[in-house]
C-alpha positions as a Markdown table, in Angstrom:
| # | Residue | x | y | z |
|---|---|---|---|---|
| 1 | Unk | 0.0 | 0.0 | 0.0 |
| 2 | Unk | 2.7 | 2.5 | 0.9 |
| 3 | Unk | 4.7 | 1.8 | -2.2 |
| 4 | Unk | 1.6 | 2.4 | -4.3 |
| 5 | Unk | 1.0 | 5.6 | -2.4 |
| 6 | Unk | 4.5 | 6.8 | -3.0 |
| 7 | Unk | 4.3 | 5.9 | -6.6 |
| 8 | Unk | 1.0 | 7.8 | -6.9 |
| 9 | Unk | 2.5 | 10.8 | -5.2 |
| 10 | Unk | 5.5 | 10.7 | -7.5 |
| 11 | Unk | 3.2 | 10.6 | -10.5 |
| 12 | Unk | 1.2 | 13.6 | -9.2 |
| 13 | Unk | 4.5 | 15.5 | -8.6 |
| 14 | Unk | 5.7 | 14.7 | -12.1 |
| 15 | Unk | 2.4 | 15.8 | -13.6 |
| 16 | Unk | 2.4 | 19.0 | -11.6 |
| 17 | Unk | 6.0 | 19.8 | -12.5 |
| 18 | Unk | 5.4 | 19.0 | -16.2 |
| 19 | Unk | 2.3 | 21.3 | -16.1 |
| 20 | Unk | 4.4 | 24.0 | -14.5 |
| 21 | Unk | 7.2 | 23.7 | -17.1 |
| 22 | Unk | 4.6 | 23.7 | -19.9 |
| 23 | Unk | 3.0 | 26.9 | -18.5 |
| 24 | Unk | 6.4 | 28.6 | -18.3 |
| 25 | Unk | 7.3 | 27.7 | -21.9 |
| 26 | Unk | 3.9 | 28.9 | -23.1 |
| 27 | Unk | 3.8 | 32.1 | -21.0 |
| 28 | Unk | 6.7 | 33.8 | -22.8 |
| 29 | Unk | 5.3 | 33.4 | -26.3 |
| 30 | Unk | 1.8 | 34.3 | -25.1 |
| 31 | Unk | 3.1 | 37.6 | -23.5 |
| 32 | Unk | 5.0 | 38.4 | -26.7 |
| 33 | Unk | 1.9 | 37.8 | -28.8 |
| 34 | Unk | -0.1 | 40.0 | -26.5 |
| 35 | Unk | 2.6 | 42.7 | -26.7 |
| 36 | Unk | 2.5 | 42.7 | -30.5 |
| 37 | Unk | -1.3 | 42.7 | -30.4 |
| 38 | Unk | -1.1 | 45.7 | -28.2 |
| 39 | Unk | 1.3 | 47.3 | -30.6 |
| 40 | Unk | -1.1 | 46.7 | -33.5 |
| 41 | Unk | -3.9 | 48.5 | -31.6 |
| 42 | Unk | -1.7 | 51.7 | -31.4 |
| 43 | Unk | -1.4 | 54.1 | -34.2 |
| 44 | Unk | 1.4 | 53.3 | -36.6 |
| 45 | Unk | 4.6 | 55.1 | -35.8 |
| 46 | Unk | 4.7 | 56.4 | -39.4 |
| 47 | Unk | 1.3 | 58.0 | -39.0 |
| 48 | Unk | 2.3 | 59.5 | -35.6 |
| 49 | Unk | 5.5 | 61.0 | -37.1 |
| 50 | Unk | 3.5 | 62.4 | -40.0 |
| 51 | Unk | 0.9 | 64.0 | -37.8 |
| 52 | Unk | 3.7 | 65.6 | -35.7 |
| 53 | Unk | 5.5 | 67.0 | -38.7 |
| 54 | Unk | 2.3 | 68.2 | -40.3 |
| 55 | Unk | 1.0 | 69.9 | -37.1 |
| 56 | Unk | 4.3 | 71.3 | -35.7 |
| 57 | Unk | 6.2 | 72.9 | -38.6 |
| 58 | Unk | 5.5 | 76.1 | -40.5 |
| 59 | Unk | 4.3 | 76.1 | -44.1 |
| 60 | Unk | 7.2 | 75.9 | -46.7 |
| 61 | Unk | 9.5 | 74.1 | -44.2 |
| 62 | Unk | 12.0 | 72.0 | -46.2 |
| 63 | Unk | 12.0 | 68.3 | -45.6 |
| 64 | Unk | 14.6 | 66.2 | -47.3 |
| 65 | Unk | 14.4 | 62.5 | -48.0 |
| 66 | Unk | 17.2 | 60.3 | -49.2 |
| 67 | Unk | 15.0 | 58.7 | -51.8 |
| 68 | Unk | 11.4 | 59.1 | -53.0 |
| 69 | Unk | 9.3 | 59.1 | -49.9 |
| 70 | Unk | 7.4 | 55.9 | -49.7 |
| 71 | Unk | 4.7 | 55.8 | -47.0 |
| 72 | Unk | 5.8 | 52.2 | -46.1 |
| 73 | Unk | 9.2 | 53.5 | -45.0 |
| 74 | Unk | 8.7 | 57.1 | -43.9 |
| 75 | Unk | 5.8 | 59.2 | -42.6 |
| 76 | Unk | 3.3 | 60.8 | -44.8 |
| 77 | Unk | 4.3 | 64.5 | -45.1 |
| 78 | Unk | 1.9 | 67.0 | -46.7 |
| 79 | Unk | 3.7 | 68.0 | -49.9 |
| 80 | Unk | 1.1 | 70.8 | -50.5 |
| 81 | Unk | 2.3 | 72.5 | -47.3 |
| 82 | Unk | 6.0 | 71.7 | -47.2 |
| 83 | Unk | 8.8 | 71.8 | -49.6 |
| 84 | Unk | 9.8 | 68.2 | -50.1 |
| 85 | Unk | 13.1 | 67.3 | -51.9 |
| 86 | Unk | 15.1 | 64.1 | -52.5 |
| 87 | Unk | 18.8 | 64.8 | -52.0 |
| 88 | Unk | 22.1 | 63.2 | -51.0 |
| 89 | Unk | 23.2 | 64.0 | -47.5 |
| 90 | Unk | 26.1 | 66.2 | -48.7 |
| 91 | Unk | 23.6 | 68.5 | -50.4 |
| 92 | Unk | 21.4 | 69.3 | -47.4 |
| 93 | Unk | 21.5 | 73.0 | -46.4 |
| 94 | Unk | 21.3 | 74.7 | -43.0 |
| 95 | Unk | 17.8 | 74.8 | -41.6 |
| 96 | Unk | 16.6 | 71.8 | -43.7 |
| 97 | Unk | 15.1 | 68.8 | -42.0 |
| 98 | Unk | 16.0 | 65.2 | -43.0 |
| 99 | Unk | 13.5 | 62.3 | -42.4 |
| 100 | Unk | 14.9 | 58.8 | -42.4 |
| 101 | Unk | 12.9 | 55.6 | -41.7 |
| 102 | Unk | 14.6 | 52.6 | -40.2 |
| 103 | Unk | 13.3 | 50.5 | -43.0 |
| 104 | Unk | 15.4 | 52.5 | -45.5 |
| 105 | Unk | 18.8 | 51.7 | -44.0 |
| 106 | Unk | 18.3 | 48.5 | -42.0 |
| 107 | Unk | 18.3 | 46.2 | -44.9 |
| 108 | Unk | 19.3 | 42.8 | -43.6 |
| 109 | Unk | 19.8 | 41.8 | -39.9 |
| 110 | Unk | 21.8 | 42.8 | -36.9 |
| 111 | Unk | 21.8 | 45.4 | -34.1 |
| 112 | Unk | 19.3 | 48.2 | -34.5 |
| 113 | Unk | 21.3 | 50.3 | -32.0 |
| 114 | Unk | 24.5 | 49.9 | -33.8 |
| 115 | Unk | 22.9 | 50.8 | -37.2 |
| 116 | Unk | 21.3 | 53.9 | -35.7 |
| 117 | Unk | 24.7 | 54.9 | -34.1 |
| 118 | Unk | 26.3 | 54.6 | -37.5 |
| 119 | Unk | 23.6 | 56.7 | -39.1 |
| 120 | Unk | 23.9 | 59.4 | -36.4 |
| 121 | Unk | 27.7 | 59.4 | -36.7 |
| 122 | Unk | 27.5 | 59.8 | -40.5 |
| 123 | Unk | 25.0 | 62.6 | -40.2 |
| 124 | Unk | 27.1 | 64.3 | -37.6 |
| 125 | Unk | 30.0 | 64.6 | -40.1 |
| 126 | Unk | 27.7 | 66.8 | -42.2 |
| 127 | Unk | 26.4 | 68.9 | -39.2 |
| 128 | Unk | 23.1 | 67.1 | -39.2 |
| 129 | Unk | 21.8 | 66.4 | -35.7 |
| 130 | Unk | 19.1 | 64.0 | -34.6 |
| 131 | Unk | 16.3 | 66.0 | -33.0 |
| 132 | Unk | 13.5 | 63.4 | -32.6 |
| 133 | Unk | 12.9 | 59.7 | -32.8 |
| 134 | Unk | 9.4 | 58.3 | -33.3 |
| 135 | Unk | 9.0 | 54.7 | -32.0 |
| 136 | Unk | 6.3 | 52.4 | -30.8 |
| 137 | Unk | 7.5 | 49.4 | -28.7 |
| 138 | Unk | 5.7 | 46.1 | -28.3 |
| 139 | Unk | 5.0 | 45.9 | -24.6 |
| 140 | Unk | 2.5 | 44.4 | -22.2 |
| 141 | Unk | 2.3 | 44.5 | -18.4 |
| 142 | Unk | 5.6 | 46.4 | -18.2 |
| 143 | Unk | 7.4 | 43.8 | -20.3 |
| 144 | Unk | 9.1 | 45.4 | -23.3 |
| 145 | Unk | 9.7 | 43.2 | -26.3 |
| 146 | Unk | 11.6 | 45.8 | -28.3 |
| 147 | Unk | 14.3 | 43.8 | -29.9 |
| 148 | Unk | 17.7 | 45.1 | -30.7 |
| 149 | Unk | 19.0 | 42.2 | -32.7 |
| 150 | Unk | 16.5 | 41.5 | -35.5 |
| 151 | Unk | 16.0 | 40.6 | -39.1 |
| 152 | Unk | 14.6 | 43.2 | -41.5 |
| 153 | Unk | 11.1 | 41.5 | -41.6 |
| 154 | Unk | 10.6 | 42.1 | -37.9 |
| 155 | Unk | 10.8 | 45.9 | -38.4 |
| 156 | Unk | 7.7 | 46.2 | -40.6 |
| 157 | Unk | 5.3 | 46.6 | -37.7 |
| 158 | Unk | 7.6 | 48.8 | -35.5 |
| 159 | Unk | 10.1 | 50.8 | -37.5 |
| 160 | Unk | 11.7 | 53.9 | -35.9 |
| 161 | Unk | 11.5 | 57.2 | -37.7 |
| 162 | Unk | 14.3 | 59.7 | -37.3 |
| 163 | Unk | 14.0 | 63.5 | -37.7 |
| 164 | Unk | 17.3 | 65.3 | -38.2 |
| 165 | Unk | 18.1 | 69.0 | -38.7 |
| 166 | Unk | 21.1 | 70.6 | -40.4 |
| 167 | Unk | 22.6 | 73.1 | -38.0 |
């Protein structure tokens, strides 16, 4: 009787431990899924950046893009209100603003922070300073799932938008 009882208790402990391990392994992906669901309920960062630009800058302000502004990569900027140009970095003049989307330069995989630091350093050579970063992070219950090391495809729902100014 006692050996059967010990055997039954062992089985119950193993089942509880197995259930506990399963819950732990499922909890992390569940939280990440909820964090991204929460991110998708927020306004897209490109829209937020576009609204900020459209509402906070004077008419005829010059905004520079490194290539033709595609709403998938950069914010929508009102071209009837602002002067929008496509230029190389070397051609940007004092007082002009440069808009860069993370999807424009982060083309493969690696560290987002290192790539941003490279861009900032390159812009600094030309007297172009970062003045604002627009970013939405996937987070839930205080857990932030913003990932530094990513592949390009992971950026689609959460790219950063950078606003620079030539000083």
